[in-house]
C-alpha positions in Angstrom: 0.0 0.0 0.0 1.3 3.4 -0.9 1.9 6.0 1.8 -0.5 8.4 -0.1 -3.5 6.1 0.5 -2.2 4.9 3.9 -4.2 5.5 7.1 -2.9 8.1 9.6 0.3 7.0 11.3 -1.3 7.0 14.7 -3.9 4.5 13.4 -1.2 2.3 12.0 0.6 2.2 15.3 -2.7 1.6 17.2 -3.6 -1.3 14.9 -0.2 -2.8 15.3 -0.3 -2.5 19.1 -3.7 -4.1 19.2 -2.7 -6.9 16.9 0.5 -7.4 18.9 -1.6 -7.6 22.1 -3.8 -10.3 20.5 -0.7 -12.2 19.3 1.0 -11.7 22.7 -2.1 -13.0 24.6 -2.3 -16.0 22.4 1.4 -16.6 22.7 1.2 -16.3 26.5 -1.6 -18.9 26.6 0.4 -21.2 24.3 3.4 -20.8 26.5 1.4 -21.8 29.6 -0.4 -24.7 27.9 2.1 -26.1 25.4 5.6 -25.1 26.5 5.5 -24.8 30.3 4.9 -28.6 31.0 8.2 -29.4 29.1 10.0 -26.7 31.0 8.8 -28.1 34.4 9.8 -31.6 33.4 13.3 -30.4 32.3 13.8 -28.4 35.5 12.9 -31.5 37.6 15.6 -33.4 35.7 18.1 -30.6 36.2 17.5 -30.3 39.9 17.6 -34.1 40.4 21.0 -34.2 38.6 22.3 -31.3 40.6 21.3 -32.9 43.9 23.1 -36.1 42.9 26.2 -34.9 41.2 27.1 -31.4 42.2 29.0 -30.2 45.3 27.7 -27.9 47.9 28.7 -24.8 45.8 26.1 -25.4 43.0 23.5 -26.4 45.6 24.0 -23.0 47.3 23.5 -21.3 43.9 20.2 -23.1 43.4 19.1 -21.8 46.8 19.9 -18.3 45.7 17.9 -18.7 42.5 14.9 -19.8 44.7 14.5 -16.2 45.8 12.4 -15.9 42.7 9.9 -18.8 42.7 9.0 -20.7 39.6 5.4 -19.3 39.8 6.9 -15.8 39.7 9.1 -16.7 36.8 6.1 -18.0 34.9 4.1 -14.8 35.5 7.1 -12.7 34.4 7.5 -14.8 31.3 3.8 -14.4 30.4 3.9 -10.6 30.9 7.1 -10.5 28.8 5.5 -12.4 25.9 2.6 -9.9 26.0 4.8 -6.8 26.0 7.1 -8.2 23.3 4.0 -9.0 21.2 2.8 -5.4 21.4 6.2 -4.0 20.4 6.6 -6.5 17.5 3.0 -5.7 16.4 3.9 -2.0 16.2 7.0 -2.7 14.2 5.1 -5.1 12.0 2.4 -2.5 11.2 5.0 0.1 10.4 7.0 -2.2 8.1 3.8 -3.1 6.2 2.8 0.5 6.0 6.0 1.4 4.1 6.9 -1.8 2.3 3.5 -3.5 1.8 3.2 -2.4 -1.8 6.4 -4.4 -2.6 5.0 -7.6 -1.2 3.1 -10.3 -3.1 -0.6 -10.0 -2.7 -3.4 -8.3 -4.5 -5.1 -6.9 -1.4 -4.0 -5.4 1.9 -4.9 -8.6 3.7 -2.8 -10.6 1.2 0.3 -8.5 1.7 -0.2 -8.5 5.4 -0.3 -12.3 5.6 2.6 -12.5 3.3 4.6 -10.3 5.6 3.6 -12.4 8.6 4.7 -15.6 6.7 8.0 -14.0 5.9 8.4 -13.0 9.6 7.8 -16.5 10.7 10.3 -17.9 8.2 13.1 -15.5 8.8 12.8 -14.7 12.5 11.5 -18.1 13.8 11.8 -21.1 11.5 15.3 -20.3 10.1 17.1 -19.8 13.4 15.2 -22.7 14.9 16.6 -25.0 12.2 20.2 -23.9 12.8 20.1 -23.3 16.5 17.3 -25.4 18.0 15.7 -24.2 21.2 16.7 -26.1 24.3 14.8 -26.6 27.6 16.5 -26.3 31.0 19.1 -29.1 31.6 20.2 -28.9 27.9 22.9 -26.6 26.7 26.6 -26.1 27.4 27.3 -22.7 29.0 30.6 -22.6 27.1 28.7 -22.4 23.7 26.4 -19.6 24.6 28.3 -17.0 22.7 28.6 -19.2 19.6 24.9 -20.0 19.7 23.9 -16.4 20.2 26.1 -15.1 17.3 24.9 -18.0 15.1 21.3 -17.3 16.0 21.5 -13.6 15.1 23.6 -14.3 12.0 21.0 -16.7 10.8 18.2 -14.1 11.1 20.3 -11.5 9.2 21.1 -14.0 6.4 17.4 -15.2 6.3 16.2 -11.6 5.9 18.7 -11.0 3.2 17.7 -14.2 1.4 14.0 -13.3 1.7 14.7 -9.8 0.2 16.6 -11.5 -2.7 13.7 -13.9 -3.4 11.2 -11.1 -3.3 13.4 -9.1 -5.7 13.5 -12.0 -8.2 9.8 -12.6 -7.8 9.1 -8.9 -8.8 11.8 -8.6 -11.5 10.4 -6.9 -14.6 13.2 -8.5 -16.7 11.5 -12.0 -16.4 8.2 -13.3 -17.5 5.6 -14.1 -14.8 6.1 -17.9 -15.0 9.8 -17.6 -15.1 9.9 -15.2 -12.1 8.1 -17.8 -9.9 10.5 -20.6 -10.9 13.5 -18.4 -10.5 12.3 -17.2 -7.1 11.8 -20.7 -5.8 15.2 -21.8 -7.2 16.9 -18.8 -5.5 15.1 -19.7 -2.2 16.0 -23.4 -2.3 19.6 -22.8 -3.3 20.1 -20.0 -0.9 18.7 -22.0 2.0 21.0 -24.9 1.2 24.0 -22.5 1.1 23.1 -21.0 4.4 22.7 -24.4 6.1 26.1 -25.5 4.7 27.9 -22.2 5.6 26.5 -21.4 9.0 28.2 -23.1 11.9 26.4 -26.0 13.6 25.8 -24.6 17.1 23.4 -27.2 18.4 24.5 -28.8 21.7 24.3 -32.5 22.2 21.4 -33.8 24.4 22.6 -35.1 27.8 22.1 -38.8 28.5 19.9 -38.1 31.5 17.4 -36.0 29.4 14.9 -37.9 27.3 15.1 -36.9 23.6 11.3 -37.0 23.4 11.2 -34.2 26.1 13.6 -32.0 24.1 11.7 -32.4 20.9 8.4 -31.9 22.6 9.8 -28.6 23.9 11.2 -27.5 20.5 7.9 -28.3 18.7 5.8 -26.6 21.3 8.1 -23.5 21.2 7.8 -23.4 17.4 4.1 -23.8 17.6 3.8 -21.0 20.1 5.7 -18.6 17.9 3.9 -19.8 14.8 0.5 -19.0 16.4 1.8 -15.6 17.4 2.8 -14.7 13.8 -0.5 -16.1 12.5 -2.5 -14.1 15.0 -0.5 -11.0 14.3 -1.0 -11.2 10.6 -4.6 -12.1 10.7 -5.5 -9.4 13.2 -3.6 -6.7 11.2 -5.2 -7.9 8.0 -8.7 -7.6 9.6 -8.0 -4.2 11.1 -6.5 -3.0 7.8 -9.6 -3.9 5.8 -11.4 -0.8 4.4 -14.5 0.1 6.3 -17.5 1.6 4.4 -18.7 4.8 5.9 -22.1 4.6 7.8 -25.1 5.7 5.8 -27.1 8.4 7.4 -30.9 8.1 7.7 -31.3 11.0 5.2 -29.1 9.3 2.6 -31.0 6.0 3.2 -34.3 7.7 2.5 -32.9 9.4 -0.7 -31.6 6.0 -2.0 -34.9 4.4 -1.2 
């Protein structure tokens, strides 16, 4: 959508904040229902291993961490998801305001859902494939820096690849059918190159942690973020639909 026909900036921000709140609320619910059970199970394994293997020093550390109860951590996590959802929603609405006309889609709703899909692919799925999420009790502290850099680098590369694919898909030098094939080819080849080039930063799963628990956590986390992107895109698309002006009683009588 062009800035000339765009709604006022304040309305764009308001729509983004509302859509982000909806997405954040859904994400918080998914965190509580889908992700939290895996986290609790992993924490139980971690505490059992600490009590059996660690010396008095680590046990003292766990006692210090108990100053913030697990219930308080859960509440803080839910509030954080909601706040982050609002901030992401505002950023999402602003990006669509200025770049929506360059996205595939014949309607505002179409370009909005396209942007939400790209957001999920670049900011959620791509880094999850390279650096899978880990529950408590999984992850080597010595690899935190490598995993963080790889995670951020994956997002940057994924955004660049998405921009390149969109550029090919909109290239006026190619025919419509050729553009689609070329865009798919660029996306597939680019993804393969990124997977081969980016370092493998995934930590091995400890023997005392069931692999099923780790994968349950990873799938639940991915589902939570996917639901948030879907809710964000769908809510923004609904809010962005043109609304017909109400017809006054006089106008209704004239038309009748």
